[in-house]
C-alpha positions as CSV (number, residue, x, y, z in Angstrom):
1,M,33.1,-51.7,-1.7
2,T,30.5,-52.0,1.1
3,D,28.3,-54.5,2.2
4,V,25.8,-53.1,-0.1
5,Y,28.0,-53.2,-2.9
6,A,28.5,-57.0,-2.1
7,E,24.8,-57.6,-1.7
8,N,24.2,-56.0,-5.3
9,I,26.9,-58.1,-6.8
10,L,24.9,-61.4,-5.2
11,L,21.5,-60.0,-6.5
12,R,22.8,-59.4,-9.9
13,K,24.5,-63.1,-10.2
14,F,21.0,-64.6,-8.7
15,R,19.2,-62.5,-11.7
16,E,21.3,-64.8,-14.0
17,L,19.7,-67.9,-12.4
18,D,16.2,-66.5,-12.7
19,V,16.8,-65.9,-16.7
20,L,18.4,-69.3,-17.2
21,F,16.4,-71.5,-15.1
22,D,12.9,-71.8,-15.9
23,D,11.3,-71.2,-19.5
24,T,7.9,-70.6,-17.7
25,H,9.0,-67.5,-16.2
26,Q,10.5,-65.2,-18.5
27,P,11.2,-61.3,-17.5
28,S,10.3,-58.8,-19.6
29,Y,13.1,-56.6,-21.1
30,V,13.6,-52.9,-22.1
31,Q,16.2,-51.2,-24.1
32,S,18.7,-49.6,-22.0
33,T,19.3,-46.0,-22.4
34,E,22.0,-45.5,-19.5
35,Y,25.1,-47.3,-18.4
36,Y,24.7,-48.5,-14.7
37,P,27.8,-50.8,-13.5
38,D,25.9,-53.2,-11.5
39,E,23.1,-53.8,-14.2
40,L,23.1,-57.2,-16.1
41,Y,22.9,-56.6,-19.5
42,F,21.5,-58.7,-22.6
43,E,21.7,-58.4,-26.5
44,L,19.2,-60.1,-28.9
45,D,20.8,-63.2,-31.1
46,E,20.2,-63.9,-34.6
47,N,16.9,-65.9,-33.6
48,G,15.6,-62.6,-31.7
49,D,16.3,-64.4,-28.3
50,Y,17.7,-62.4,-25.3
51,V,20.9,-63.7,-24.4
52,K,23.5,-62.4,-21.5
53,S,26.0,-60.0,-23.0
54,N,29.3,-61.6,-22.9
55,P,31.3,-59.8,-22.2
56,Q,29.3,-57.2,-19.9
57,P,29.6,-53.7,-21.4
58,N,31.4,-50.9,-19.7
59,E,31.1,-47.1,-19.7
60,D,33.4,-47.0,-22.5
61,N,31.9,-49.2,-25.3
62,F,28.1,-48.9,-23.9
63,S,27.0,-46.9,-27.1
64,E,28.5,-49.2,-29.4
65,K,25.5,-51.7,-29.9
66,D,22.2,-52.1,-28.4
67,Y,21.9,-53.4,-24.9
68,Y,19.1,-54.5,-23.0
69,E,18.2,-54.7,-19.3
70,I,15.7,-56.7,-17.4
71,E,12.5,-54.2,-16.6
72,N,10.9,-57.1,-14.2
73,Y,10.8,-60.5,-13.1
74,D,7.6,-62.4,-12.5
75,S,9.0,-65.3,-10.5
76,V,11.5,-63.2,-7.8
77,A,10.1,-61.3,-4.7
78,F,12.8,-58.7,-4.2
79,P,12.9,-56.8,-1.0
80,N,10.7,-53.7,-0.9
81,E,9.2,-54.5,-4.3
82,D,5.8,-54.9,-5.3
83,F,5.2,-58.6,-6.0
84,N,2.5,-60.9,-7.2
85,I,2.6,-64.6,-6.7
86,P,2.8,-66.5,-10.0
87,D,-0.3,-68.6,-10.8
88,D,1.5,-71.8,-11.0
89,G,2.9,-71.1,-7.5
90,Y,6.5,-71.4,-8.2
91,W,8.7,-68.5,-7.1
92,F,11.8,-67.2,-5.1
93,E,12.1,-64.6,-2.2
94,V,15.3,-62.9,-1.9
95,Y,16.8,-61.3,1.1
96,P,20.4,-59.8,1.4
97,I,21.0,-59.8,5.3
98,P,22.9,-57.1,6.3
99,A,26.9,-58.0,6.9
100,V,29.0,-57.5,9.9
101,P,32.5,-55.7,9.3
102,F,35.7,-56.3,11.2
103,T,39.4,-55.5,10.8
104,A,41.0,-58.4,8.8
105,E,44.6,-57.2,9.3
106,V,46.9,-55.3,11.6
107,G,47.7,-51.5,11.1
108,M,46.0,-48.2,10.3
109,E,45.5,-49.3,6.7
110,A,43.9,-52.6,7.4
111,R,41.3,-53.8,5.1
112,S,37.6,-54.4,6.7
113,R,36.3,-57.9,6.2
114,W,32.5,-58.0,5.6
115,I,30.8,-61.3,6.2
116,G,27.2,-61.6,5.2
117,I,24.3,-64.1,4.4
118,F,22.1,-63.9,1.1
119,Q,18.9,-65.6,1.7
120,I,16.9,-67.3,-0.8
121,N,13.7,-68.7,-0.2
122,V,12.5,-71.5,-2.9
123,C,8.7,-71.3,-2.9
124,V,6.9,-74.0,-4.6
125,P,3.2,-75.6,-4.3
126,K,2.6,-77.6,-1.2
127,N,2.1,-81.6,-1.8
128,I,3.9,-81.9,-4.9
129,G,7.1,-83.7,-3.7
130,A,10.4,-82.3,-3.1
131,K,11.9,-82.6,-6.6
132,A,10.9,-79.1,-7.7
133,S,12.5,-77.4,-4.5
134,N,15.5,-79.7,-4.6
135,S,16.2,-78.9,-8.4
136,R,16.1,-75.3,-7.6
137,Y,18.3,-75.6,-4.5
138,E,20.9,-77.4,-6.8
139,A,20.7,-74.8,-9.3
140,I,21.4,-72.0,-6.8
141,A,24.3,-74.0,-5.0
142,K,25.8,-74.5,-8.5
143,L,25.3,-70.6,-9.3
144,F,27.0,-69.7,-5.7
145,R,29.8,-72.5,-5.6
146,R,31.7,-72.6,-2.4
147,D,35.1,-71.1,-2.4
148,S,34.0,-69.1,-5.9
149,I,34.7,-65.3,-6.1
150,I,32.2,-63.3,-8.0
151,E,33.9,-59.7,-8.3
152,G,35.6,-59.6,-5.3
153,V,32.9,-61.5,-2.9
154,R,33.9,-65.0,-2.0
155,I,31.4,-67.6,-1.5
156,T,32.0,-69.4,1.8
157,K,29.1,-71.9,2.1
158,V,25.6,-72.6,0.7
159,S,23.3,-74.6,2.8
160,K,19.7,-75.7,2.7
161,E,17.5,-75.2,5.9
162,P,14.5,-77.2,6.8
163,F,11.5,-76.3,4.9
164,V,8.8,-74.1,6.1
165,D,5.1,-74.8,5.8
166,D,3.6,-71.6,4.8
167,G,0.0,-72.6,4.1
168,S,-0.3,-73.4,0.5
169,T,3.5,-72.9,0.1
170,Y,6.4,-75.2,0.5
171,L,9.3,-73.0,1.4
172,V,12.8,-73.9,1.6
173,P,15.3,-71.4,3.0
174,V,18.6,-71.4,1.0
175,T,21.5,-69.7,2.6
176,V,24.3,-68.6,0.9
177,H,27.0,-67.2,3.3
178,W,29.9,-64.7,1.8
179,Q,32.7,-62.9,2.5
180,A,34.4,-59.7,1.1
181,D,37.8,-58.1,2.0
182,I,37.4,-54.2,1.5
183,D,40.4,-51.9,1.3
184,K,39.9,-48.9,3.8
């Protein structure tokens, strides 16, 4: 595991929030043709709705049923990907900030500890009050609970920073601090 692997785990976890949080912003889905271990997979339920596959498939059982993956999101700006601000003015910006490793133990076979930040900017229209940004922050804090472990990545802290006035947007930075111990 490296910091990039940990960042992919956190990005995948955040994608769950986007799917579950807001009915007005639904991603588009496409049927999966290949298995990728870091992908978030969905199945069609009896009503024809996409629901998160539980448990997630693995390479051995991937061909046993039809799985779907999200083709694109309309309310999340990911690093170095094209993005158009939604008409309603609600969206997230996601920035994994590179981690800094250090030796977590003594000895030649010591594990490395990576400590990093997963930055999520909550963007809402200006002059509508704080309720929308606060509810989004609370959903993020619930998803990334302090001391929870997500596939080997420990969440150490979630904090909301002072808002930023970005013209027509009220932007609230949310910082998710994480650490991961990695075998050499």
